[in-house]
N, C-alpha and C positions, 0 to 999 in steps of 0.2 A: 504494500500500500504506500501511497505517496503522502507525505505530510509537509505543510508549508514552512515549518521551523526546524532548526537544528541547534542542539546545545552540546558542546564538547566538554569533556571532563577527564580527569585522571582519578582512578580509585586505587586505594591501598587496603590490604587486609590488616585489620587491627586486632582481630582475634579469630581463632579457628579451633574448634573442638570437634573431633570426629570419633564416632563410636560404632561398633559393629551392630548391624541389624540381623544379617544372615550370612553364613559361611557355607557354601555349597559343598566344597571338597574337604574342608578341614585343613587346608594349606594356605599359607600367606606369609606376610612379612610384618615384623614389628619394628616401628620407628618411634623412639621415645615411648610415650604411653599409648600410642595408637597402633591398632592392628589393621592391616589392609589385606583382605582375602584375595587369593588368586582369582576366584570366582565367587561373587557375593555382592552384598549391598551394605553400605554404611550410611549413617546420618551425620551430617556436619552442620553445626551451628556456627555461623560466621558473622562477623561484623566488618563492614566496609566503611571507609572514610572517603568521601568524594570532594574534590576541589576543582575549581574552574567555573564554567557556566552552570554546572550542576554542583551544588554545594550542600553537604549534609551527611547523614549517616544511613546506611542500609543494614538491616538485620535480616539475615537469610537463614532459611531452613532447607538444606540440600538433602536429597536422596541420591547417592552416588553408587552406580553399579561398577563392578570390576570384572574384567575378562581380558583375554589376551589381545584383543583389538578394540576398536572404538566401541565404547560402552555408554549407555544412556545416562544422562544427568538431568534431574528435575528439581525445581526449587520454587519457593515463593519468597520474595523480598519485600519487606516493609521499608520504604524510603521516607525519611523525614528531613525536610530542608527546603531548598529552592531550586527550581529548574528555570533558567533564563529569567530570574526575577519573580517567578510565580511561587509563592511560599505555601507549604502545606505538607500533606502526606499522600502517599499513593502505594499501590501494590504492583510489583512486577512479577511476572511468571518467567522462569528460566527453563528453556528446553534445549538440550544439546547433547554433545558427546564428549568423552574424554578418553585419553589413553595415558601411558606412562609419562609422556612429556608435553602434552598439549590439551587444551580445552577449547571447544568451539560451541558457543551458546547464543541463542536468540533470546533477547529480553523483550517482553511485550507488556505494556501497561494493561492492567485488568480493569475494564470499564466498570464504573459504579463503585470503585473502592478508594476514591480519593477524597481529600478534605481540603478546605481553604481554596487557595489559588490552583490547586491540582485536582480539584473535585471532578472536573470534566476531562482530565488528561487522557489522551489517546496517543500511542506512540510505540516505537520499537527501536532496537539497536542490535547489531551483530557484534559479538565480542570474540576475538581469537587470541588465545594466550599460548605462547610457546616458551615454556620454561619459566623459572622464577625471575622476578625483577624487583630490585630494591627501590626503583624509581616509580613504581606503580604501573597501572595498565590503562591504556587509552579507551575511552568510550565516547561515541557520538550518538546521541539520541535524536531521531527524527520524530517530531511530535506536533500536536495541536492541542489547544485548551479551550476551543470555542464550543 
């Protein structure tokens, strides 16, 4: 879909907590306190900080699947802050895939789930992440608030 406005931002992970939901084969990898199954599902509770034309905080609940190739990722994110000067809250749905080194996700604003200046937000963004970055990750949201 085409939207008349764009807002660019950088987001950084400020917290990440991931826990096992199901382990299909009973094999996986432990890193720190987290266990990542070779095949299975985890839930990650994540907080993002956004800076730029999108300014605020996102609180995300991910369901992340693991397998040897591209595996589905699903999430809902509650965003609180401003998008191109429109202040309020909104809900984004994340749908995508991930493998050991990359993530590809489409974010879509969920209609009817906004407040304040984001009450009527419609929009979407494609995010592609290849590896870890200390400098954050770029995001461009195409949107409308009319």
